[in-house]
C-alpha positions, 0 to 999 in steps of 0.5 A: 847391875854391874856390867862384866869386864873384858873376861866376862867376870862381874867382880873379884868378890863374887864367887863362880857359881857353876851349880846349885851346890856352889850357890848353897856353899856361898850362902853358907859362907856369907851367913857365917860372916854375918854371924861373926859380925853379930857376935863381935858386935855383941861381945866387943861392941866392935865389928872387927872384934879384938882378935879373940875367938868369936863365940856364940852368945850364952843364955842369961841366968833366970832371976827368980823373985 
């Protein structure tokens, strides 16, 4: 585990969590980033994407026969 710096902070990337609400907001934001990465991998085969709008995947049509 990382030791806190002289100000008692652990990391610039780690948000301040003062309440349970802060925890849930942080989890939501983190999951949004995972979703965007997954969409970029599926749509563009690249983690950074192409700068376009990231969209959720659409269902494939059913092929009967």
